[in-house]
C-alpha positions in Angstrom: 127.2 -45.1 17.9 126.4 -44.6 21.4 126.5 -41.2 22.0 123.9 -41.1 19.3 121.6 -43.2 20.7 121.8 -41.1 24.3 121.3 -38.0 22.2 117.7 -39.8 20.6 116.5 -40.4 23.5 117.0 -36.7 25.0 115.3 -35.7 22.2 112.0 -37.6 23.2 111.4 -36.1 26.3 110.9 -32.7 25.1 107.9 -33.6 21.8 106.6 -36.8 22.3 103.8 -38.0 24.6 104.5 -40.2 27.5 103.7 -43.6 26.2 105.1 -43.5 23.0 108.4 -42.4 24.5 108.2 -45.4 26.4 107.6 -47.6 23.2 110.6 -45.6 21.5 112.8 -45.7 24.3 112.1 -49.8 24.8 113.0 -49.8 20.5 116.5 -47.6 21.3 117.4 -50.0 23.9 116.8 -53.0 22.0 119.0 -51.4 18.9 121.2 -50.6 21.7 121.7 -54.2 23.0 121.9 -55.4 19.4 124.8 -53.3 18.6 126.3 -54.6 21.8 126.0 -58.2 21.2 126.8 -58.1 17.3 130.0 -55.6 18.2 131.0 -57.8 21.2 132.0 -54.6 23.0 131.0 -54.6 26.9 128.4 -51.5 27.9 129.3 -49.0 30.7 127.1 -50.9 33.0 129.1 -54.0 31.8 132.2 -52.7 32.9 131.2 -51.6 36.4 130.0 -54.9 36.8 133.0 -56.6 36.0 135.0 -54.2 38.6 132.3 -54.4 41.6 130.9 -58.1 41.2 132.5 -61.3 42.5 135.2 -62.9 39.9 135.1 -66.5 39.5 137.6 -67.4 42.0 136.0 -64.7 44.5 132.7 -67.5 44.0 134.4 -70.3 44.6 135.7 -69.2 47.6 132.2 -67.9 48.8 130.7 -71.0 47.9 133.2 -73.4 49.9 132.6 -70.6 53.0 129.0 -71.5 52.7 129.3 -75.2 52.8 131.2 -74.7 56.4 128.4 -72.6 58.0 127.2 -74.0 61.3 123.9 -72.5 61.7 122.5 -71.9 58.2 119.5 -69.5 57.3 117.5 -71.7 55.4 115.6 -70.2 52.4 112.4 -71.2 50.1 112.3 -69.9 46.8 109.2 -69.4 45.6 108.1 -69.5 42.0 104.4 -69.8 40.9 104.8 -71.2 37.1 102.2 -71.1 34.2 102.6 -71.5 30.2 106.6 -70.2 30.6 109.2 -70.3 28.0 110.9 -73.8 28.7 114.4 -72.1 27.9 113.8 -69.4 30.2 112.2 -71.5 32.6 115.2 -73.8 32.7 117.4 -70.7 33.2 115.5 -69.7 36.1 116.0 -72.9 37.8 119.6 -73.2 37.1 120.2 -69.7 38.2 118.9 -71.3 41.8 121.2 -74.3 41.4 124.1 -72.2 40.8 123.9 -70.4 43.9 127.0 -70.2 46.1 124.8 -70.7 49.2 123.2 -74.4 49.1 120.8 -74.2 51.9 117.7 -73.4 49.8 114.5 -75.3 48.4 112.8 -74.3 45.2 109.4 -74.6 45.6 107.3 -74.7 42.5 103.8 -74.3 41.8 102.7 -75.3 38.3 99.6 -73.6 38.0 97.7 -75.5 35.6 99.9 -74.9 32.4 98.4 -76.5 29.5 101.4 -77.8 27.7 102.0 -81.4 29.3 105.8 -80.8 28.9 105.9 -78.1 31.3 104.8 -80.9 33.9 107.1 -83.7 32.6 110.1 -81.0 32.6 109.6 -79.9 36.0 109.0 -83.3 37.2 112.3 -84.1 35.7 114.2 -81.2 37.3 112.5 -82.5 41.0 114.0 -86.1 40.1 117.7 -84.5 39.3 117.9 -82.3 42.6 116.1 -83.2 45.8 116.0 -79.6 46.7 113.3 -79.0 43.9 109.5 -79.5 45.0 107.0 -79.9 42.8 103.3 -79.4 43.1 100.6 -79.4 40.1 97.6 -77.5 40.2 94.6 -79.2 38.2 93.6 -75.6 37.5 94.8 -72.3 36.6 94.0 -70.2 39.9 95.9 -67.1 39.5 99.5 -66.3 40.8 98.6 -65.6 44.7 96.8 -68.9 45.3 100.2 -70.3 42.9 102.3 -69.1 45.2 100.5 -70.0 48.4 100.6 -73.5 47.2 104.2 -73.2 46.2 104.8 -71.7 50.1 102.9 -74.9 51.3 105.7 -77.2 50.0 108.5 -76.3 52.5 109.0 -74.7 56.1 111.9 -72.9 55.9 111.8 -69.8 57.6 112.8 -67.0 54.8 110.9 -67.0 51.9 112.1 -65.4 48.3 110.5 -64.8 45.6 111.6 -65.7 41.9 109.4 -65.2 38.5 109.7 -68.1 35.9 111.7 -65.8 33.2 113.9 -64.0 35.4 117.6 -64.9 37.1 119.1 -65.0 40.3 122.8 -63.6 40.6 124.5 -66.9 41.6 125.6 -64.9 44.7 122.2 -64.2 45.9 121.7 -66.6 48.3 124.6 -65.8 50.0 124.2 -61.9 50.5 121.1 -62.3 51.6 122.5 -65.0 54.3 125.4 -62.4 55.0 122.3 -59.5 55.8 121.0 -61.8 58.3 123.9 -62.4 59.9 124.6 -58.6 60.5 120.7 -58.3 61.3 119.4 -61.7 62.5 116.2 -59.6 63.7 115.1 -58.7 60.3 111.6 -59.3 58.7 112.1 -58.4 55.3 115.3 -57.8 52.9 115.4 -56.4 49.3 118.1 -56.0 47.1 118.7 -53.8 43.8 118.0 -55.3 40.6 118.5 -55.1 37.1 117.2 -56.2 33.3 118.6 -58.8 31.1 117.1 -58.9 27.4 116.0 -61.9 25.8 119.5 -62.3 24.3 120.8 -62.5 27.9 122.4 -58.5 27.9 122.5 -56.8 31.4 121.3 -53.7 31.2 119.0 -50.6 33.4 120.1 -51.3 36.9 117.7 -49.9 39.9 119.9 -49.0 42.4 117.6 -48.7 45.4 117.3 -46.1 48.2 117.1 -47.6 51.8 113.3 -48.3 53.7 111.7 -45.4 52.3 108.2 -45.9 52.7 107.0 -42.8 51.0 108.4 -43.8 48.0 106.9 -47.4 48.6 103.3 -45.8 48.8 103.9 -44.1 45.3 105.6 -47.4 43.5 106.8 -51.0 44.1 110.5 -50.0 44.4 111.1 -53.2 46.2 110.0 -55.2 43.5 113.1 -57.9 43.3 114.7 -59.1 45.2 112.3 -59.6 47.7 112.7 -62.1 50.7 110.3 -62.1 53.8 110.6 -64.3 57.0 107.8 -66.7 56.7 106.4 -65.4 60.5 106.3 -61.9 59.3 104.4 -63.0 55.9 102.0 -65.3 57.8 101.0 -62.8 60.5 100.2 -60.6 57.5 97.9 -62.9 56.4 99.9 -64.5 53.2 98.9 -64.4 49.4 95.8 -62.7 49.1 93.3 -63.4 45.9 92.6 -60.0 43.9 95.6 -58.7 43.7 97.0 -60.9 40.9 99.9 -59.1 39.3 100.6 -56.5 42.5 100.4 -59.7 44.9 104.1 -58.7 46.0 103.1 -55.5 46.5 100.4 -56.2 48.3 102.2 -58.5 50.6 105.1 -56.0 50.9 102.7 -53.1 52.5 101.0 -55.3 54.9 104.3 -56.8 56.1 105.8 -53.3 56.0 103.5 -52.1 58.5 103.8 -54.6 61.0 108.2 -54.3 61.0 109.9 -51.4 62.7 112.2 -49.3 60.6 115.2 -51.7 61.5 114.0 -55.1 60.6 113.7 -53.9 56.4 116.6 -54.6 55.0 118.2 -53.2 51.9 120.9 -55.0 50.3 123.0 -52.6 48.2 124.2 -55.4 45.7 122.2 -56.4 42.4 121.3 -59.8 42.9 118.0 -60.7 40.7 117.9 -60.1 36.8 114.5 -59.3 35.7 113.7 -60.8 32.2 112.6 -58.3 29.4 110.2 -60.7 27.6 107.3 -59.7 25.1 104.5 -58.9 27.6 106.5 -58.8 30.5 106.2 -55.5 32.9 110.0 -55.2 32.7 109.7 -54.2 29.0 106.9 -52.0 29.1 105.3 -50.6 32.0 101.9 -50.9 30.4 102.5 -54.2 29.6 99.9 -55.6 32.4 97.4 -52.9 33.1 95.6 -55.5 35.3 99.0 -55.4 37.6 98.4 -51.6 37.9 94.4 -52.0 38.9 95.8 -54.6 41.5 98.1 -52.4 43.3 95.8 -49.3 43.2 93.3 -51.8 45.1 96.1 -53.2 47.6 97.0 -49.5 48.7 93.1 -48.6 49.2 92.9 -51.9 51.3 96.0 -50.5 53.2 94.8 -47.4 54.2 91.2 -47.0 53.7 92.0 -43.8 51.8 91.2 -42.8 48.0 93.8 -43.8 45.6 94.8 -42.5 42.1 97.0 -42.8 39.4 100.5 -41.3 40.1 102.1 -38.8 37.5 104.8 -41.4 36.8 103.1 -44.5 35.0 102.0 -47.5 37.4 102.7 -45.5 40.0 100.1 -44.6 43.0 99.1 -41.0 44.8 97.3 -41.9 48.3 95.4 -38.9 48.8 96.4 -38.3 52.5 93.6 -36.7 54.3 93.3 -33.0 55.5 91.6 -32.2 59.0 88.0 -30.0 58.4 89.6 -27.1 60.8 92.8 -26.4 58.2 95.6 -25.2 60.6 97.3 -21.7 60.6 100.2 -21.6 58.4 102.7 -18.8 59.2 104.6 -17.9 55.7 108.3 -16.6 56.6 109.6 -14.8 53.9 113.4 -12.6 54.6 113.8 -10.1 51.8 116.3 -7.2 51.5 115.4 -4.6 48.8 113.2 -7.1 46.9 111.3 -4.6 44.8 109.7 -6.1 41.8 110.8 -9.7 42.7 109.1 -9.4 45.9 106.2 -7.8 44.5 105.9 -10.7 41.8 106.2 -13.5 44.4 103.7 -12.2 46.6 101.3 -11.7 43.6 101.7 -15.0 42.4 101.4 -16.5 46.2 98.2 -14.7 47.2 96.8 -14.3 43.9 97.2 -18.4 43.2 97.2 -20.2 46.5 93.8 -21.6 47.9 94.1 -22.1 51.7 91.8 -20.6 54.1 94.2 -19.6 56.9 97.6 -18.0 56.4 99.7 -15.7 58.5 102.6 -14.1 56.2 105.2 -12.8 57.7 107.6 -10.5 55.6 111.2 -10.2 57.1 112.2 -6.6 56.3 116.5 -6.9 56.2 117.4 -3.4 55.9 115.5 -2.7 53.0 116.0 0.8 51.4 114.5 1.0 48.2 111.4 2.7 48.0 109.6 0.3 46.1 110.1 -2.6 48.7 108.2 -0.5 51.2 105.3 0.2 48.9 104.9 -3.2 48.3 105.3 -3.9 52.3 102.5 -1.4 52.5 100.2 -2.9 49.5 100.8 -6.4 50.9 99.7 -5.0 54.4 96.7 -3.7 52.7 95.3 -6.8 51.6 94.7 -8.2 55.4 91.3 -10.0 55.8 89.6 -12.6 57.0 92.2 -16.0 56.7 94.9 -13.8 55.7 97.2 -11.7 58.7 100.1 -9.5 57.2 102.9 -8.3 59.0 106.2 -6.7 58.1 108.6 -7.6 61.0 112.5 -5.4 60.9 115.3 -7.7 61.3 118.1 -4.7 61.9 121.4 -6.9 61.7 123.7 -8.0 58.9 122.2 -10.6 57.0 122.1 -14.1 58.7 119.5 -16.3 57.0 119.3 -18.6 59.9 119.0 -15.8 62.2 116.1 -14.0 60.7 114.0 -16.9 60.2 114.6 -18.0 63.7 113.4 -14.2 64.5 110.4 -14.6 62.5 109.4 -17.6 63.8 109.3 -16.4 67.3 106.5 -14.2 66.3 104.7 -16.4 64.3 101.3 -17.6 65.5 100.5 -20.4 63.3 100.8 -23.9 64.1 103.1 -24.6 61.0 105.8 -22.7 59.6 106.8 -22.7 56.0 110.1 -21.0 55.3 109.7 -19.3 51.4 112.3 -17.3 49.5 111.4 -14.2 48.3 112.2 -15.1 44.8 109.8 -17.9 44.1 106.5 -18.0 42.0 103.4 -20.5 42.9 102.1 -22.4 40.0 99.1 -24.0 41.5 96.6 -23.7 43.7 96.7 -26.7 45.8 100.8 -26.6 46.7 100.1 -25.9 50.4 97.5 -28.2 50.6 99.6 -30.9 49.1 102.7 -30.2 51.5 100.3 -29.8 54.6 98.9 -33.6 53.4 102.1 -34.8 53.5 103.6 -33.3 56.8 100.3 -34.3 59.0 101.3 -38.0 58.6 102.9 -39.5 61.7 106.3 -39.0 61.7 107.1 -36.3 58.9 109.3 -33.4 60.4 109.7 -31.4 57.0 108.4 -31.3 53.4 110.0 -29.9 50.6 108.4 -29.1 47.0 109.7 -29.5 43.3 111.2 -26.4 42.3 112.2 -25.4 38.9 114.5 -22.8 37.2 112.6 -19.9 35.2 113.7 -21.5 31.8 111.7 -24.5 33.4 114.8 -27.1 34.3 114.9 -28.8 37.4 116.4 -26.7 40.4 115.6 -29.3 43.3 114.2 -32.3 43.9 115.2 -33.1 47.1 118.9 -32.9 48.7 121.1 -36.1 48.2 124.2 -35.9 50.5 127.3 -36.3 49.7 127.4 -34.6 46.4 130.4 -32.3 46.2 131.2 -33.4 49.5 128.3 -32.1 51.4 125.3 -31.9 49.8 123.5 -31.2 46.4 120.0 -31.1 44.7 118.7 -34.1 42.7 118.3 -34.2 39.3 119.5 -30.4 39.1 119.0 -29.1 35.2 117.3 -32.1 34.3 114.3 -30.9 32.1 110.9 -30.1 33.6 109.3 -33.4 32.3 111.9 -36.1 32.9 110.8 -38.8 35.0 114.1 -38.9 36.8 116.1 -41.5 38.1 113.8 -44.5 38.3 110.9 -42.1 38.2 111.8 -40.1 41.3 110.8 -36.6 40.3 107.2 -38.0 39.7 107.1 -39.6 43.1 106.8 -38.2 46.6 109.2 -40.0 48.5 111.6 -39.7 51.9 114.7 -37.3 51.5 117.2 -37.0 53.9 117.0 -33.1 53.2 115.1 -30.1 51.4 116.0 -26.4 50.8 114.8 -23.8 52.6 114.1 -21.9 49.6 110.5 -23.7 50.6 110.1 -25.6 53.5 107.0 -26.5 55.6 107.5 -28.1 59.4 105.7 -27.8 62.5 106.3 -24.6 64.8 107.1 -27.2 68.0 109.8 -29.0 65.9 111.6 -25.8 64.8 111.5 -24.4 68.5 112.3 -27.5 69.9 115.5 -27.9 68.0 116.4 -24.4 68.2 115.8 -23.2 64.5 118.3 -23.2 62.4 122.2 -23.0 63.6 122.5 -19.1 63.1 125.6 -19.5 65.1 127.5 -21.7 62.5 125.1 -22.0 59.5 124.5 -18.6 58.8 123.6 -19.2 54.9 124.1 -22.4 54.0 122.9 -26.0 54.4 121.2 -24.6 57.7 118.3 -26.3 55.9 119.9 -29.5 55.6 121.2 -29.5 59.2 117.8 -29.0 60.1 116.7 -32.0 58.5 118.8 -34.0 59.4 118.5 -33.0 63.5 114.9 -33.6 62.5 115.9 -37.2 61.7 117.7 -37.9 65.0 114.8 -37.1 66.9 113.0 -40.0 64.6 111.0 -37.3 62.0 111.9 -37.8 58.4 111.7 -35.2 55.4 109.3 -36.1 52.7 109.6 -34.2 49.0 106.6 -34.0 47.0 106.4 -33.6 43.2 102.8 -32.1 43.6 103.5 -29.1 44.9 105.3 -27.0 42.3 107.5 -23.6 42.4 109.6 -21.5 40.1 112.7 -20.7 41.9 115.1 -17.8 41.0 118.1 -19.4 43.1 120.2 -16.5 45.1 118.4 -13.8 43.5 118.1 -12.2 47.0 121.8 -12.1 48.4 123.5 -13.3 44.8 125.7 -16.2 44.4 128.5 -17.5 46.4 131.0 -16.1 43.8 133.2 -13.9 45.9 136.4 -14.6 47.9 134.9 -13.8 51.1 131.6 -15.6 50.1 133.7 -18.7 48.9 135.3 -18.8 52.4 132.1 -18.3 54.2 131.0 -21.5 52.3 134.0 -23.5 53.0 133.3 -22.8 56.5 129.8 -23.8 56.5 130.7 -27.0 54.4 133.5 -27.7 57.4 130.8 -27.5 60.0 128.3 -30.1 57.9 131.2 -32.5 57.5 132.5 -32.7 61.5 129.0 -32.6 62.1 127.3 -35.1 60.1 130.3 -36.9 59.2 129.8 -40.6 57.5 126.1 -39.8 57.0 127.0 -37.0 54.3 129.2 -39.9 52.5 126.4 -42.5 52.7 122.7 -41.2 52.3 120.2 -43.8 53.2 117.5 -42.0 50.5 120.3 -42.7 47.9 122.7 -45.4 46.9 126.6 -46.5 47.2 126.3 -47.5 43.7 125.3 -43.6 42.2 128.1 -41.1 42.2 128.7 -38.5 44.6 130.3 -35.7 42.0 127.2 -35.1 40.2 123.5 -34.8 40.6 122.3 -36.9 38.0 122.0 -40.3 39.3 124.4 -41.5 37.0 126.5 -44.8 38.1 129.5 -44.6 40.5 132.6 -45.4 38.7 134.9 -45.8 41.9 132.1 -48.0 43.7 133.2 -50.6 46.1 133.3 -53.8 45.0 130.6 -55.5 46.6 132.3 -57.7 48.8 134.3 -55.0 50.3 130.7 -53.2 51.3 128.4 -53.3 54.2 125.5 -55.6 52.6 123.0 -55.1 55.8 121.6 -51.9 55.4 118.5 -51.2 58.1 115.6 -48.9 57.7 116.5 -46.0 60.5 114.4 -44.7 62.8 114.1 -41.2 60.8 112.4 -42.8 58.0 109.9 -45.1 59.9 106.3 -45.9 58.1 103.3 -44.6 58.7 101.0 -46.6 61.1 
C-alpha cells in the first residue's frame, strides 16, 4: 500500500495543476497516516526517529545533567494565543513543561479569545507552574502585538517562538542550550522540524541547510524552531504591526541583516513538531493568503526592491537590480569537432538571448571536421555591435581546465561565462538573471538550472559528498518537480555549480589562477573553483530562473573507458585530499540526508543526535547581503 501511495504521488506531477496537486497530496498523506495508525506499523520516518533521537533513558540522563548547570542559558518561550483548540493548546504547553532543560519561562498572551474558557484554562496553568506567565489582552490586536505583549512578561536573554497548536520535542531547549555552549555569541538559532497530524502521527521532516541567505530571500526556510537573542531582536525593532502571518519572517530578515554569518546557528535536529491542523499553513500552503502577502511586504521593506511571487507556492522572487550600463560578458565555449551540435547551441544562444554586450570566444581544441570550421566562419560573420565573435585555437590534448584558462586570458569582458557546446538556451533573460545574482555583494559564482533533452533535471546545484565527492542535486527528477522543500524552484546558496554553465567575475577567476589544469583536467574543476571562492568569502548561487538544456558530456563522451575511469579516480582523490571533511559535510545540505543518491532522501545511517555537533555556524563564505 505504501508503494501505491508513492506511485500515485509521482503520477500527480505530470498532469495536474500545482494547487490541485497540493490538495490531492494532502489527501493522500492523510490516508497514509490513517493506514499507519490503523495498522500500528511505524513509517520509515518513525523508524528513523527511533534510531537517531534520544531514548527515554538518555532523556533522564539529559534532564539530570541540565539540572546541575552552573551557568544556565535562560529562555522565554513566547506563545501568542487566539481562539485555540483547547486540547492542542494543552499539548503545546505540556511540551514545554516536559523539557529536559528547566531554565525557561513560558510567556503567553491571550489575544482577546472570545471563549472565557481559554482565559480560565491559561490562568489555571499559570497557578500550577510559576514558570508559566499569562497576560490577557482586552481586544484582539493581531499576532505581532500579542507576541510583543508576551515578550514583556520576562526578560530572559533568548526568545523561542512557539505557536499555540504545535509542540516542542522534549530535548528542544537542551539542544539549543548546547548549541549556545558551542557558540556563545550566537544571535539567532534555528532547527530542523517535522509536522504532526491531528491524530498525532509525525511526518514530513524538513532537514534544512545551514545559513543560506539566498534561500531565505526566496522562502522562510527558518520557520520552526526559531530562537533569537533578545538584544538582537530589540536592536532590529522587535515585532512590528502590519506583518501578521509573516511576523516571524519579517523579524528573521531584519535580525539576520545585522548579524555576521558566524552568529547564525543551525541545529541539525528536529526540535519542533508543526501541527497540520485544518486551516493551517502546515496542512496547505495557501491556507492563509494574507500571510504570503505579508511576506512580500517584509521583503520589500527589507530591500526596497520589487518583489513578486516565486515559482514555488508561497515563495518570493526579489528582483535584484542590474546597472544601467550592462557589463560585457565573455562566453567561453570549448569545442572539438562540434559540428551540428555547436551550430544548434550557437543558434539558440544568439537567437534567443537578450543581452546587449557579448563577447563569444570559441575555443577550437584540434577540430578537423569541415562542418565545424564552417560553423566557426558563419559565427564570425555574425559579429556586430554588441556581439564580438572570435575563434581561439588551443592546439593541445583535451584539458577542460587549461582550455578555459587559455580563453580567459584572451577575454575582454568583466564577466566570464563558462558554457559547454552542448547546451540550448530556453529563455531570453537567462544571462540577465545570472548577472543579477552575481552582482550582489558576496557572490562569486552563479549556476543555472539544466535539463536533459527529455526534460528531466540534470543539474540543480552540486551537493558535496554524493558518491564520495560530489553530485548534482535532484538529478533525474521530472522537469516540473518542486524538489525537496521546493528547492528546485528557489534561488539558493550552494557549495558549487557545474562548469557547463557558470558565471563568475574575471578578476576572481584570475585571482584564483583559473581552474586547476595540473590536477583536475576534466572532472571536479568546477567544484574545486567554487570551493576556492568560498574559502575567500564568496558564495555560489544557483538560480532556477536561468534554464537551459544540457546534453551532458556530448562533447567528450562519458567516463566509460578504463583510461577515463582511472583519470576520474585520480581527480576524485585530489578532491578528497584537498577538501577532506568538507566533502562529507556540505553546509548547504543536511547530515540527515543521504550521500548515496542525489534525491534528498533520508539518510538511513545518520548519526544519533547526541553524537552530532549541534551548533553549525553560518560560514563566512555564505554571508548575506548588506
